[in-house]
DOVEXVO-914104 format. One line per 4 residues: number of its first residue (from 1); for each residue x, y, z of N, C-alpha, C. Coordinates in Angstrom, 1 decimal, m for minus. Layout:
<recs>
NUM = X:Y:Z:X:Y:Z:X:Y:Z ~ ...
</recs>
This chain:
<recs>
1 = 130.5:91.7:142.4:130.5:91.1:140.9:130.6:92.4:139.8 ~ 131.3:92.0:138.9:131.6:92.8:137.9:130.7:92.6:136.6 ~ 129.8:93.5:136.4:128.9:93.3:135.3:129.4:93.9:133.9 ~ 129.3:93.0:133.0:129.6:93.3:131.5:128.2:93.6:130.8
5 = 128.5:94.4:129.8:127.2:94.7:128.8:127.8:94.5:127.4 ~ 127.6:93.5:126.6:127.8:93.3:125.7:129.5:92.9:125.5 ~ 130.2:93.7:124.7:131.7:93.6:124.6:132.2:94.8:125.7 ~ 131.5:95.5:126.5:132.0:96.3:127.5:132.1:95.8:128.8
9 = 133.2:96.1:129.5:133.4:95.4:130.8:134.3:96.6:131.6 ~ 133.7:97.0:132.9:134.4:97.8:133.9:135.9:97.7:133.7 ~ 136.6:98.7:133.6:138.2:99.0:133.7:138.4:99.3:135.1 ~ 138.9:98.3:136.0:139.5:98.8:137.3:140.8:98.5:137.4
13 = 141.3:99.8:138.2:142.8:99.9:138.4:143.5:98.8:139.2 ~ 144.3:98.2:138.8:145.0:97.2:139.6:145.2:97.4:141.2 ~ 145.2:98.8:141.4:145.5:99.1:142.8:144.1:99.2:143.6 ~ 143.0:99.1:142.8:141.7:99.2:143.4:141.4:98.1:144.0
17 = 140.5:98.2:145.1:139.9:97.0:146.0:138.4:96.9:145.5 ~ 138.1:95.9:145.0:136.5:95.7:144.7:136.2:94.7:145.8 ~ 135.3:94.8:146.7:134.8:93.9:147.8:133.8:92.9:147.1 ~ 134.2:91.4:147.4:133.4:90.7:146.8:131.7:90.7:146.8
21 = 131.3:91.4:147.5:130.1:91.6:147.7:129.3:92.8:146.7 ~ 130.5:93.6:146.2:130.1:94.7:145.2:129.8:94.4:144.0 ~ 128.9:95.1:143.6:128.6:95.1:141.9:129.1:96.1:141.3 ~ 129.8:96.2:140.1:130.5:97.4:139.4:129.6:97.4:138.0
25 = 128.9:98.7:137.6:128.3:98.9:136.8:127.6:100.2:136.7 ~ 127.5:100.7:135.4:126.6:102.1:135.5:127.2:103.4:136.1 ~ 126.6:103.9:136.8:127.1:105.2:137.4:128.3:104.6:138.4 ~ 129.3:105.8:138.3:130.3:105.6:139.3:130.7:106.7:139.8
29 = 131.4:106.5:141.2:131.8:107.7:142.3:133.3:107.4:142.2 ~ 133.9:108.7:142.0:135.5:108.4:142.1:135.9:109.4:143.0 ~ 136.7:108.8:144.2:137.2:109.5:145.2:138.8:109.7:144.9 ~ 139.5:110.9:145.1:140.6:111.3:144.8:141.1:112.5:145.5
33 = 142.3:112.6:145.4:143.0:113.7:146.0:143.8:114.5:145.1 ~ 144.1:116.0:145.3:144.9:116.6:144.6:145.4:117.9:145.3 ~ 146.2:118.8:144.7:146.9:120.0:145.6:146.3:121.2:145.1 ~ 145.3:121.3:144.0:144.9:122.4:143.7:143.4:122.2:142.9
37 = 142.7:123.3:143.3:141.4:123.2:142.6:141.1:123.3:141.0 ~ 142.5:123.9:140.7:142.5:123.8:139.0:142.9:122.5:138.6 ~ 143.8:121.5:139.4:143.7:120.1:138.8:142.4:119.3:139.0 ~ 141.6:119.8:140.2:140.1:119.1:140.2:139.6:119.3:138.9
41 = 139.7:120.8:138.4:138.6:121.2:137.6:139.2:120.5:136.1 ~ 140.6:120.3:136.0:141.0:119.8:134.7:140.6:118.3:134.8 ~ 140.7:117.5:135.9:140.4:116.1:136.0:138.9:116.0:135.5 ~ 137.8:117.0:136.1:136.5:116.6:135.7:136.4:117.2:134.2
45 = 137.2:118.1:134.0:137.0:118.5:132.2:137.5:117.1:131.3 ~ 138.5:116.6:131.9:139.1:115.3:131.4:138.1:114.3:130.9 ~ 137.4:113.9:132.3:136.3:112.9:132.1:135.3:113.4:131.3 ~ 134.7:114.5:131.3:133.7:115.0:130.4:134.2:114.8:128.9
49 = 135.6:115.3:128.6:135.9:115.2:127.4:136.1:113.9:126.7 ~ 136.5:112.9:127.6:136.4:111.6:127.3:135.1:111.0:126.7 ~ 134.7:110.0:125.8:133.9:109.6:125.4:133.0:108.6:126.4 ~ 133.8:108.4:127.6:133.3:107.2:128.4:132.2:107.7:129.3
53 = 132.2:109.0:130.0:131.0:109.7:130.9:130.3:110.6:130.3 ~ 129.0:110.5:130.5:128.1:111.5:130.3:128.2:112.7:130.8 ~ 128.0:113.9:130.0:127.7:115.2:130.7:126.7:115.5:131.7 ~ 126.7:116.0:132.9:127.9:116.7:133.6:128.4:115.5:134.4
57 = 129.7:115.8:134.8:130.3:114.9:135.8:130.2:115.8:136.9 ~ 129.7:115.3:138.0:129.4:116.3:139.0:130.5:116.2:140.2 ~ 131.0:117.3:140.9:131.5:117.2:142.3:130.9:117.2:143.3 ~ 130.7:116.0:143.8:129.6:116.0:145.0:130.4:116.2:146.3
61 = 131.5:116.2:146.7:132.0:116.6:148.0:133.6:117.0:147.7 ~ 134.1:118.0:148.4:135.2:118.3:148.7:135.7:119.1:149.7 ~ 136.9:118.4:150.2:137.3:119.0:151.7:138.7:119.4:151.5 ~ 139.4:120.5:152.1:140.7:120.7:152.2:141.4:120.4:153.4
65 = 142.3:119.4:153.3:143.3:119.2:154.6:144.3:120.2:154.5 ~ 144.5:120.9:155.8:145.5:122.1:155.7:146.9:121.4:155.7 ~ 147.7:122.6:155.0:148.9:122.3:154.9:149.7:121.9:156.1 ~ 151.0:121.2:156.2:151.5:121.1:157.6:153.1:121.7:157.0
69 = 154.2:121.6:157.9:155.2:122.1:157.8:155.8:121.1:156.7 ~ 155.5:119.8:156.7:156.2:118.9:155.7:155.3:118.4:154.7 ~ 154.0:119.0:154.6:153.3:118.3:153.6:152.5:119.7:152.7 ~ 152.0:119.9:151.7:151.2:120.9:151.0:149.7:120.4:151.4
73 = 149.0:121.6:151.1:147.4:121.4:151.2:147.0:120.4:150.3 ~ 145.8:119.6:150.8:145.5:118.5:150.0:144.0:118.7:150.0 ~ 143.4:118.5:148.6:142.0:118.7:148.4:141.6:117.0:148.2 ~ 140.5:116.8:149.1:140.1:115.4:148.9:138.6:115.7:148.1
77 = 138.3:114.8:147.2:137.1:115.1:146.6:136.4:113.7:146.1 ~ 135.3:113.9:145.8:134.3:112.8:145.1:133.6:113.4:144.1 ~ 133.7:112.6:142.9:133.0:113.1:141.8:132.1:111.8:141.3 ~ 130.8:112.5:140.8:130.0:111.3:140.2:129.8:111.5:138.8
81 = 129.7:110.3:138.1:129.6:110.4:136.6:128.8:109.0:136.2 ~ 128.3:109.1:135.0:127.5:108.0:134.4:128.4:107.4:133.2 ~ 128.9:106.1:133.5:129.6:105.5:132.5:128.8:105.5:131.2 ~ 129.3:105.5:130.2:128.3:105.1:129.0:129.3:104.8:127.8
85 = 128.9:103.8:126.7:129.8:103.5:125.7:130.1:104.5:125.1 ~ 131.2:104.2:124.4:131.8:105.6:123.6:131.1:105.3:122.2 ~ 130.9:106.6:121.9:130.6:106.7:120.3:131.5:106.1:119.2 ~ 130.9:105.7:118.4:132.0:105.1:117.4:132.0:106.2:116.2
</recs>
């Protein structure tokens, strides 16, 4: 179930899967991948700079998948944030 508050409704990417038994509202956890810690830091800073997430946005987990001869090192991460209505 996707819960709206007033005129605010969660924006879920078209490629995301939301299980029928799930409820989407409030705090969010975002899982992702990047190729450098700098890009992870920039991502977190962008979330914090938006008016949609309260500070701090926390990095709750990160792991490094080693590079292979055909693929670069990949950093898998989870960040936790509290969704807030943007200030007018």
